[in-house]
C-alpha positions as a Markdown table, in Angstrom:
| # | Residue | x | y | z |
|---|---|---|---|---|
| 1 | Met | 93.3 | 97.4 | 112.8 |
| 2 | Leu | 94.3 | 99.2 | 109.6 |
| 3 | Glu | 96.2 | 98.2 | 106.5 |
| 4 | Ala | 98.8 | 100.5 | 105.1 |
| 5 | Phe | 100.0 | 100.4 | 101.5 |
| 6 | Val | 103.2 | 102.4 | 101.7 |
| 7 | Phe | 104.7 | 103.6 | 98.5 |
| 8 | Asn | 107.6 | 106.1 | 97.9 |
| 9 | Glu | 105.9 | 109.4 | 98.6 |
| 10 | Ile | 102.4 | 108.5 | 99.8 |
| 11 | Ala | 100.6 | 105.8 | 101.7 |
| 12 | Ile | 97.1 | 104.6 | 101.3 |
| 13 | Ile | 95.4 | 103.6 | 104.6 |
| 14 | Val | 92.4 | 101.3 | 104.7 |
| 15 | Arg | 90.4 | 100.5 | 107.8 |
| 16 | His | 87.0 | 99.9 | 109.3 |
| 17 | Trp | 85.7 | 103.0 | 111.1 |
| 18 | Phe | 82.9 | 103.8 | 113.5 |
| 19 | Glu | 81.7 | 107.2 | 114.7 |
| 20 | Ile | 78.8 | 108.8 | 116.5 |
| 21 | Gly | 77.3 | 112.2 | 116.0 |
| 22 | Pro | 74.5 | 114.3 | 117.5 |
| 23 | Asp | 71.7 | 112.1 | 116.1 |
| 24 | Asp | 73.3 | 109.0 | 114.4 |
| 25 | Asn | 75.8 | 106.2 | 114.4 |
| 26 | Glu | 77.6 | 105.2 | 111.3 |
| 27 | His | 80.4 | 102.8 | 110.2 |
| 28 | Gly | 82.1 | 101.3 | 107.2 |
| 29 | Thr | 85.3 | 101.6 | 105.1 |
| 30 | Arg | 87.6 | 104.6 | 105.6 |
| 31 | Ile | 90.4 | 105.1 | 103.1 |
| 32 | Glu | 92.9 | 107.9 | 103.2 |
| 33 | Ile | 95.8 | 109.1 | 101.0 |
| 34 | Arg | 98.5 | 110.4 | 103.3 |
| 35 | Arg | 102.0 | 111.7 | 102.8 |
| 36 | Leu | 105.2 | 110.0 | 103.9 |
| 37 | Val | 107.7 | 112.0 | 105.9 |
| 38 | Ser | 111.3 | 111.6 | 104.6 |
| 39 | His | 114.0 | 110.8 | 107.2 |
| 40 | Glu | 117.7 | 110.5 | 107.0 |
| 41 | His | 119.1 | 107.0 | 106.8 |
| 42 | Arg | 120.0 | 105.7 | 110.2 |
| 43 | Gly | 122.4 | 103.0 | 111.3 |
| 44 | Ser | 123.9 | 100.4 | 108.9 |
| 45 | Asp | 122.7 | 99.3 | 105.6 |
| 46 | Ser | 120.8 | 96.5 | 107.4 |
| 47 | Ala | 119.2 | 98.7 | 110.1 |
| 48 | Pro | 115.4 | 99.2 | 110.1 |
| 49 | Gln | 114.4 | 102.7 | 108.9 |
| 50 | Leu | 111.8 | 105.1 | 110.2 |
| 51 | Ile | 108.4 | 105.0 | 108.4 |
| 52 | Glu | 106.3 | 108.0 | 109.2 |
| 53 | Ile | 102.9 | 108.6 | 107.7 |
| 54 | Asp | 101.6 | 112.1 | 108.4 |
| 55 | Asp | 99.7 | 114.8 | 106.4 |
| 56 | Ile | 96.3 | 114.0 | 104.9 |
| 57 | Ile | 95.7 | 114.5 | 101.2 |
| 58 | Trp | 92.3 | 112.9 | 100.7 |
| 59 | Arg | 89.7 | 110.7 | 102.5 |
| 60 | Ala | 86.7 | 108.7 | 101.5 |
| 61 | Asp | 84.2 | 107.2 | 104.0 |
| 62 | Leu | 82.0 | 104.5 | 102.6 |
| 63 | Phe | 79.7 | 104.6 | 105.5 |
| 64 | Asp | 76.3 | 103.0 | 106.3 |
| 65 | Ser | 73.7 | 104.5 | 108.5 |
| 66 | Leu | 72.9 | 102.1 | 111.3 |
| 67 | Ser | 69.2 | 102.9 | 110.9 |
| 68 | Asp | 69.0 | 100.8 | 107.7 |
| 69 | Lys | 70.1 | 97.3 | 106.6 |
| 70 | Pro | 73.8 | 96.8 | 105.9 |
| 71 | Gly | 75.0 | 98.0 | 102.5 |
| 72 | Asn | 72.8 | 101.1 | 102.3 |
| 73 | Phe | 75.8 | 103.5 | 102.0 |
| 74 | Ala | 73.4 | 106.3 | 103.1 |
| 75 | Arg | 76.4 | 108.2 | 104.6 |
| 76 | Ala | 79.0 | 107.5 | 101.9 |
| 77 | His | 81.0 | 110.7 | 101.3 |
| 78 | His | 84.5 | 112.0 | 100.7 |
| 79 | His | 86.7 | 114.8 | 102.0 |
| 80 | Val | 88.6 | 117.1 | 99.6 |
| 81 | His | 89.0 | 120.1 | 101.8 |
| 82 | Phe | 91.0 | 120.2 | 105.0 |
| 83 | Asp | 92.2 | 123.0 | 107.3 |
| 84 | Gly | 95.6 | 121.5 | 108.1 |
| 85 | Ile | 94.7 | 118.0 | 109.3 |
| 86 | Glu | 91.1 | 118.9 | 110.1 |
| 87 | Pro | 88.3 | 117.9 | 107.6 |
| 88 | Val | 86.3 | 121.0 | 106.8 |
| 89 | Asn | 83.0 | 119.4 | 105.6 |
| 90 | Arg | 81.7 | 116.4 | 103.8 |
| 91 | Asp | 81.5 | 116.2 | 100.0 |
| 92 | Trp | 78.6 | 114.2 | 98.6 |
| 93 | Asp | 78.6 | 112.5 | 95.2 |
| 94 | Asp | 75.6 | 110.6 | 93.8 |
| 95 | Arg | 78.0 | 108.3 | 91.9 |
| 96 | Leu | 79.7 | 107.4 | 95.2 |
| 97 | Ser | 76.5 | 106.5 | 96.9 |
| 98 | Ala | 75.3 | 104.5 | 93.8 |
| 99 | Asp | 78.5 | 102.4 | 93.5 |
| 100 | Pro | 80.9 | 103.1 | 96.3 |
| 101 | Phe | 83.6 | 100.6 | 95.5 |
| 102 | Gly | 83.5 | 101.2 | 91.8 |
| 103 | Trp | 83.7 | 105.0 | 92.5 |
| 104 | Leu | 86.7 | 104.4 | 94.8 |
| 105 | Glu | 88.6 | 102.3 | 92.3 |
| 106 | Gln | 88.1 | 105.0 | 89.7 |
| 107 | Gln | 89.4 | 107.7 | 92.0 |
| 108 | Leu | 92.6 | 105.7 | 92.9 |
| 109 | Asp | 93.1 | 104.7 | 89.3 |
| 110 | Ala | 93.1 | 108.4 | 88.3 |
| 111 | Leu | 95.6 | 109.3 | 91.0 |
| 112 | Pro | 97.2 | 112.3 | 89.1 |
| 113 | Glu | 93.8 | 114.0 | 88.7 |
| 114 | Leu | 92.9 | 113.4 | 92.3 |
| 115 | Leu | 96.2 | 114.8 | 93.5 |
| 116 | Ser | 96.0 | 117.8 | 91.2 |
| 117 | Ala | 92.5 | 118.6 | 92.4 |
| 118 | Arg | 93.9 | 118.7 | 96.0 |
| 119 | Gly | 97.0 | 120.8 | 94.9 |
| 120 | Ala | 99.2 | 117.9 | 96.1 |
| 121 | Ala | 102.4 | 117.7 | 94.1 |
| 122 | Leu | 104.7 | 114.7 | 94.1 |
| 123 | Glu | 108.3 | 114.5 | 93.0 |
| 124 | Asp | 107.5 | 111.5 | 90.7 |
| 125 | His | 103.8 | 111.2 | 90.2 |
| 126 | Glu | 104.1 | 108.9 | 87.2 |
| 127 | Ala | 106.0 | 106.2 | 89.2 |
| 128 | Glu | 103.7 | 106.7 | 92.2 |
| 129 | Thr | 100.7 | 106.3 | 90.0 |
| 130 | Ala | 102.1 | 103.1 | 88.4 |
| 131 | Asp | 102.8 | 101.6 | 91.9 |
| 132 | Val | 99.2 | 102.4 | 93.1 |
| 133 | Arg | 97.7 | 101.0 | 90.0 |
| 134 | Arg | 99.7 | 97.8 | 90.3 |
| 135 | His | 98.5 | 97.3 | 93.8 |
| 136 | Leu | 95.0 | 98.5 | 93.2 |
| 137 | Pro | 93.4 | 95.0 | 93.4 |
| 138 | Ala | 94.9 | 94.4 | 96.8 |
| 139 | Ile | 93.8 | 97.9 | 98.0 |
| 140 | Met | 90.3 | 97.3 | 96.8 |
| 141 | Ser | 90.2 | 93.9 | 98.4 |
| 142 | Ala | 91.1 | 95.4 | 101.7 |
| 143 | Ala | 88.5 | 98.1 | 101.3 |
| 144 | Arg | 85.8 | 95.6 | 100.7 |
| 145 | Arg | 86.8 | 93.6 | 103.8 |
| 146 | Cys | 86.3 | 96.7 | 105.9 |
| 147 | Ala | 82.8 | 97.4 | 104.6 |
| 148 | Ala | 79.9 | 97.9 | 107.0 |
| 149 | Ala | 78.1 | 94.8 | 105.6 |
| 150 | Glu | 81.1 | 92.7 | 106.9 |
| 151 | Cys | 80.5 | 94.0 | 110.5 |
| 152 | Thr | 77.6 | 92.0 | 111.8 |
| 153 | Ser | 77.3 | 93.2 | 115.4 |
| 154 | Pro | 78.3 | 96.2 | 117.5 |
| 155 | Gln | 80.8 | 93.9 | 119.4 |
| 156 | Gln | 82.5 | 92.9 | 116.1 |
| 157 | Cys | 82.7 | 96.5 | 115.2 |
| 158 | Ala | 84.3 | 97.3 | 118.5 |
| 159 | Gly | 86.8 | 94.6 | 117.9 |
| 160 | Gln | 87.8 | 96.1 | 114.6 |
| 161 | Thr | 88.1 | 99.7 | 116.0 |
| 162 | Arg | 89.4 | 99.2 | 119.5 |
| 163 | Asp | 92.3 | 101.5 | 118.7 |
| 164 | Thr | 89.8 | 104.4 | 118.4 |
| 165 | Thr | 88.4 | 104.0 | 122.0 |
| 166 | Glu | 89.7 | 107.5 | 122.9 |
| 167 | Ile | 88.1 | 109.0 | 119.9 |
| 168 | Ile | 84.7 | 107.4 | 120.6 |
| 169 | Ala | 84.9 | 108.6 | 124.2 |
| 170 | Met | 85.5 | 112.2 | 122.8 |
| 171 | Gln | 82.4 | 111.8 | 120.5 |
| 172 | Ala | 80.3 | 110.3 | 123.3 |
| 173 | Ser | 81.2 | 113.2 | 125.6 |
| 174 | Leu | 80.0 | 115.6 | 122.9 |
| 175 | Phe | 76.9 | 113.8 | 121.7 |
| 176 | Arg | 75.8 | 111.2 | 124.4 |
| 177 | Ser | 76.4 | 113.1 | 127.6 |
| 178 | Asp | 72.7 | 113.0 | 128.5 |
| 179 | Ser | 72.5 | 109.2 | 128.5 |
| 180 | Pro | 71.9 | 107.5 | 131.8 |
| 181 | Gly | 75.2 | 107.0 | 133.6 |
| 182 | Gly | 77.0 | 109.4 | 131.4 |
| 183 | Pro | 78.8 | 108.9 | 128.0 |
| 184 | Arg | 79.2 | 105.4 | 126.8 |
| 185 | Asp | 80.5 | 103.6 | 123.8 |
| 186 | Pro | 77.6 | 102.9 | 121.4 |
| 187 | Arg | 79.4 | 99.8 | 120.1 |
| 188 | Asp | 78.7 | 98.2 | 123.5 |
| 189 | Gln | 75.0 | 98.3 | 122.8 |
| 190 | Pro | 73.4 | 94.9 | 122.0 |
| 191 | Ala | 71.5 | 96.3 | 119.0 |
| 192 | Ala | 71.6 | 99.4 | 116.8 |
| 193 | Val | 69.1 | 102.2 | 117.6 |
| 194 | Ala | 67.1 | 103.6 | 114.7 |
| 195 | Gln | 68.7 | 106.7 | 113.3 |
| 196 | Pro | 67.6 | 109.4 | 110.8 |
| 197 | Ser | 68.2 | 109.1 | 107.1 |
| 198 | Arg | 70.9 | 111.0 | 105.3 |
| 199 | Ala | 68.4 | 113.7 | 104.2 |
| 200 | Ser | 67.4 | 114.6 | 107.8 |
| 201 | Ala | 70.7 | 114.1 | 109.5 |
| 202 | Pro | 73.3 | 116.9 | 109.9 |
| 203 | Arg | 76.3 | 116.7 | 107.6 |
| 204 | Arg | 79.2 | 116.7 | 109.9 |
| 205 | Pro | 83.0 | 116.5 | 109.4 |
């Protein structure tokens, strides 16, 4: 499940996310700023209109390492560089790790600066900023509901991210192909397996 806050030119997507890598599993809140695609009006004045959310502008992943107790935020990072729609690398910020939700709220409250740093121009950034700030309490509430600390078991995590089954299968084929019986979804495991700390783990997209 995801929650979408759709404005005039951008949408802010909030969801719980789970992913696996070569040596670790991690999960938590993922929040993205995406662009809306404009479409011509269709039908009558009462007809439903197309809503299309496409290009990525920015992403923050407030992730826990599953090797530690919930709320460790050992893998909290953000993405400011993309090659098209592909994240290039992870950007780390000590302020993000120390206070993830406070940091996130500051980033969204300073939307013009965030967009400028990404080279993302809007037609009316003042109105868009005002809209985001007005709905910031609801956005932050959604972000906190998706935190790793709110996901108390692999099965609960699987229920919150069942739309990503194909993605998890892709990751499993890359990083878990040597497991007995072939790749499997780590969310089906009854308990988390100890994983390396942020310092020793590879920094992956």
